[in-house]
C-alpha positions in Angstrom: 24.5 28.5 -0.4 22.3 28.3 -3.5 20.1 25.3 -2.9 17.7 23.5 -5.3 14.8 21.6 -3.7 13.2 19.6 -6.5 10.7 16.9 -6.6 8.5 14.5 -8.6 5.0 14.5 -7.2 2.0 12.7 -8.7 -0.8 14.3 -6.6 1.0 17.1 -4.7 1.8 15.6 -1.4 5.6 15.3 -2.2 5.5 18.9 -3.6 4.1 20.1 -0.2 7.0 18.4 1.6 9.5 19.9 -0.7 7.9 23.4 -0.1 8.3 23.0 3.6 11.9 21.9 3.3 12.6 24.8 1.0 11.0 27.3 3.5 13.1 25.9 6.3 16.4 26.1 4.3 15.5 29.6 3.2 14.8 30.6 6.8 18.3 29.4 7.7 19.8 31.9 5.3 20.2 29.9 2.1 19.1 31.0 -1.4 16.5 28.4 -2.2 14.6 27.5 -5.3 11.8 24.9 -5.0 10.9 23.5 -8.4 9.2 20.5 -9.9 11.6 18.3 -11.8 10.0 19.1 -15.1 11.1 22.8 -14.6 14.8 21.9 -13.8 17.2 21.5 -16.8 20.3 20.8 -14.7 21.6 20.9 -11.2 24.8 22.7 -12.3 23.6 26.1 -11.1 23.2 25.1 -7.5 25.7 24.5 -4.6 23.5 21.8 -3.1 20.4 19.8 -4.0 17.5 18.2 -2.1 15.6 15.8 -4.3 12.4 14.0 -3.5 9.9 11.7 -5.2 6.6 10.2 -4.5 6.8 6.4 -4.2 4.4 4.0 -5.8 4.7 0.2 -5.7 8.1 0.7 -3.9 9.7 2.9 -6.6 10.4 6.6 -7.2 8.5 8.2 -10.0 10.3 7.9 -13.4 11.0 11.7 -13.6 13.1 11.5 -10.4 14.9 8.4 -11.5 15.7 9.9 -14.8 16.9 13.2 -13.2 19.5 11.3 -11.1 20.7 9.4 -14.1 20.9 12.5 -16.3 22.7 14.6 -13.6 24.8 11.9 -11.8 28.1 13.6 -12.4 26.8 17.0 -11.2 25.0 15.5 -8.2 28.1 13.6 -7.2 30.1 16.8 -7.0 27.9 18.7 -4.4 26.0 18.0 -1.2 22.8 16.2 -2.0 20.0 14.8 0.1 17.2 12.5 -1.1 13.7 11.9 0.2 10.7 9.8 -0.6 7.1 10.3 0.3 4.7 7.5 0.1 4.1 5.0 2.9 0.6 5.2 4.3 -1.2 4.3 7.5 -0.3 4.3 11.2 2.3 2.8 11.3 3.2 3.6 7.7 3.2 0.7 5.2 5.2 -0.5 3.4 7.9 -0.3 6.0 10.8 -0.7 3.5 12.1 2.4 1.7 12.0 3.0 -2.0 14.6 0.9 -3.8 16.1 4.0 -5.4 17.0 5.8 -2.2 19.9 3.6 -1.2 20.9 2.8 -4.8 21.1 6.5 -5.9 22.3 7.6 -2.5 25.4 5.4 -2.9 25.9 6.2 -6.6 26.0 10.0 -6.1 27.3 10.1 -2.5 24.2 11.6 -1.0 24.7 13.0 2.5 21.5 11.4 3.6 18.1 10.1 2.7 14.7 9.9 4.4 11.4 8.3 3.8 8.3 10.3 5.0 4.8 9.0 5.3 2.6 10.2 2.6 -0.9 11.3 1.8 -3.6 9.7 -0.4 -7.0 11.1 -1.2 -9.4 8.6 -2.7 -10.9 11.4 -4.9 -7.5 11.9 -6.7 -7.1 8.3 -7.8 -8.1 6.5 -11.0 -10.3 3.5 -10.9 -7.3 1.2 -11.4 -5.3 3.0 -8.6 -8.3 2.5 -6.3 -8.4 -1.2 -7.1 -4.7 -1.5 -6.3 -5.2 0.3 -3.0 -8.1 -2.0 -2.2 -6.1 -5.1 -3.1 -3.2 -4.2 -0.8 -5.6 -3.0 1.9 -4.1 0.5 1.7 -5.3 3.4 3.8 -6.5 6.8 2.7 -5.6 9.9 4.6 -2.7 12.3 5.3 0.0 10.6 7.3 2.7 13.1 6.9 4.7 14.0 10.1 5.5 17.7 9.6 7.7 17.8 12.7 9.9 15.0 11.2 10.1 16.9 7.9 11.1 20.1 9.6 13.6 18.3 11.9 15.3 16.8 8.8 15.3 20.2 7.0 17.0 21.7 10.1 19.7 19.0 10.0 20.3 19.8 6.3 20.5 23.5 7.1 23.1 22.9 9.8 25.2 20.8 7.5 25.0 23.4 4.7 26.2 26.0 7.2 29.2 23.8 8.0 29.9 23.2 4.3 29.7 26.9 3.6 31.9 27.8 6.6 34.7 25.3 5.7 36.3 27.3 2.8 36.2 30.5 4.9 37.9 28.7 7.8 40.6 27.3 5.4 41.2 30.7 3.9 41.5 32.3 7.4 44.1 29.7 8.4 46.4 30.4 5.5 
């Protein structure tokens, strides 16, 4: 299967999650491209798509939202998984998932979606962003659970193997 793993990442944490998902899918025998959304023109060239975005104030980044809107027909016609990266702390807050995950998941018939805890480095933020973090009593640090990310990627790889095997099984039965 030719798989696109693409993402919108403001400070790189979501990009790192996408890279790990891509490695896991490639290790399972898929042909994988991991690209930032601004390098993807269309999803048409791929058999499956994993799309992720950083989450800020409860929403995906605009690039991810626009990509789904621009590619809704194509995404609806192939296996797609969505993920978000953003909640911070232990336990991660906010507890609710990005609004776009369920909305877009339903619109394009995504096979699944996940929210992963994120990472925030105070040195990356603007003065305004630091003020927002202070106002909501946000936490700095890396809260990503790599075991959870890899487990999810393995589930996707298993499902891709079943999707790929289905046409062969149908052809053999004829």
